[in-house]
C-alpha positions in Angstrom: 121.8 -76.9 67.0 124.0 -77.7 70.0 127.2 -76.8 68.0 125.6 -73.5 67.1 124.8 -72.7 70.7 128.4 -73.6 71.6 129.6 -71.2 68.9 127.4 -68.5 70.3 128.8 -69.0 73.8 132.3 -68.9 72.5 131.5 -65.6 70.8 130.4 -64.2 74.2 126.6 -64.6 73.8 124.8 -65.4 77.0 122.4 -68.3 76.5 119.8 -69.4 79.0 117.9 -72.6 78.2 114.7 -73.5 80.1 114.1 -77.2 79.4 111.7 -79.7 80.6 113.4 -83.0 79.8 116.4 -84.2 77.9 119.2 -81.8 77.1 122.3 -83.1 75.4 124.1 -79.8 75.6 126.6 -79.4 78.4 126.7 -76.0 80.0 129.7 -74.3 81.8 132.4 -76.3 80.0 135.5 -74.0 79.9 136.3 -72.8 76.4 133.1 -74.4 75.0 129.9 -73.4 76.8 130.9 -71.0 79.6 128.1 -68.6 78.7 125.3 -71.2 78.7 123.0 -72.0 81.6 120.5 -74.9 81.5 117.6 -74.9 83.9 115.0 -77.6 84.0 111.6 -76.8 85.5 109.2 -79.7 85.9 106.0 -78.7 87.6 102.3 -78.5 87.2 102.2 -77.8 83.5 102.7 -80.9 81.4 103.0 -78.9 78.2 105.2 -75.9 78.5 105.8 -72.8 76.4 108.2 -72.7 73.5 109.5 -69.2 73.7 112.6 -68.1 71.9 114.0 -64.8 73.0 116.9 -63.2 71.1 118.6 -59.9 71.5 120.1 -59.4 68.1 122.2 -56.3 67.5 120.2 -54.5 70.3 116.9 -55.6 68.8 114.7 -57.8 70.9 113.0 -60.7 69.0 110.6 -63.2 70.4 109.2 -66.2 68.6 106.6 -68.6 70.0 106.5 -72.1 68.7 104.8 -75.5 68.8 107.9 -77.6 69.2 111.2 -77.8 71.0 114.5 -77.9 69.1 114.8 -81.6 68.9 116.1 -83.1 65.6 112.8 -84.9 65.0 111.0 -81.5 65.1 113.6 -79.7 63.0 114.0 -82.4 60.3 110.9 -84.7 60.1 107.9 -82.7 61.2 105.9 -79.7 60.2 106.0 -77.3 63.2 105.2 -73.7 63.6 107.3 -70.9 65.0 106.1 -67.3 64.6 107.4 -63.9 65.5 105.8 -61.7 68.2 105.7 -58.3 66.6 103.8 -56.3 69.2 106.4 -54.5 71.4 104.1 -54.7 74.4 103.7 -58.4 74.1 107.5 -58.8 73.6 108.1 -56.9 76.9 105.4 -58.9 78.7 106.9 -62.3 77.5 110.4 -61.2 78.5 109.7 -59.4 81.8 106.7 -61.3 83.1 107.1 -64.9 81.8 110.7 -65.6 81.0 112.0 -63.6 84.0 109.8 -65.5 86.4 110.9 -68.8 85.0 114.6 -67.8 85.3 114.0 -66.9 89.0 112.3 -70.1 89.9 113.6 -71.6 93.1 111.0 -74.2 94.0 111.1 -76.4 90.9 114.3 -75.4 89.1 117.1 -77.8 88.7 120.4 -76.5 87.2 122.5 -78.6 85.0 126.3 -78.7 85.5 129.0 -79.4 83.0 128.9 -83.2 83.8 125.2 -83.3 82.8 124.0 -83.7 86.4 121.3 -81.5 87.8 121.0 -80.0 91.3 118.1 -78.3 92.8 118.1 -74.6 93.5 119.8 -73.9 96.8 116.6 -72.1 98.0 114.1 -74.8 96.9 113.1 -75.7 100.5 112.7 -72.1 101.7 109.1 -71.3 102.8 108.6 -68.6 100.2 110.7 -70.1 97.4 109.5 -68.8 94.1 107.5 -71.4 92.1 107.2 -69.9 88.6 104.2 -71.9 87.4 102.2 -71.2 90.6 103.2 -67.5 90.3 101.9 -67.3 86.7 98.7 -69.1 87.7 98.1 -66.6 90.5 98.7 -63.7 88.2 96.3 -65.0 85.6 93.6 -65.5 88.2 94.1 -62.0 89.5 93.9 -60.5 86.0 90.8 -62.5 85.2 89.1 -61.4 88.4 90.0 -57.8 87.7 88.5 -58.0 84.2 85.3 -59.5 85.6 85.0 -56.8 88.2 85.6 -54.2 85.5 82.9 -55.7 83.3 80.6 -55.9 86.3 80.3 -59.6 86.2 80.3 -62.0 89.1 83.5 -64.0 89.3 83.1 -67.7 89.1 85.0 -69.9 91.5 88.5 -69.0 90.7 91.1 -71.4 89.5 93.3 -71.8 92.5 96.9 -72.9 92.7 97.5 -76.3 94.1 99.4 -74.8 97.0 96.3 -72.9 98.2 93.5 -75.3 97.1 91.8 -77.0 100.0 88.6 -79.0 100.6 87.3 -79.5 104.1 90.6 -78.2 105.5 92.7 -80.6 103.5 94.9 -79.8 100.7 93.5 -81.0 97.3 
């Protein structure tokens, strides 16, 4: 898999990898992986999405899956990847999920060609974008809007950790 990603990079394909843990690929190696960026985001979600976005000959393709691209999952397990065929869902996944993760400043760590990670330069900024908290806030807002639309009383909303307090103390 790594060799295929290197070949894609050498052919001029831009590759963005959002990883949680181990990544054996080395990005930004001249002549090998100059078009590859690796970003690790470790935050509130222990399990994370397996989203595969491709732009193939101008056609956008999105697949969702149950496993990452580790050899154990490719060779020794039964895992599921499936295409997202609804164009509205493809756009939502690309523009409202992947785009937010790629803009993360608070939790993102960017891998360099030597395999070392550095935090995003803006991570300590007061309003640094935290992709997972942003997605939680959007989900809460959508759920509240749906409940209002249905005329139901909203239950206590799921709050982000950043704003959850009890007796004036952060929970």
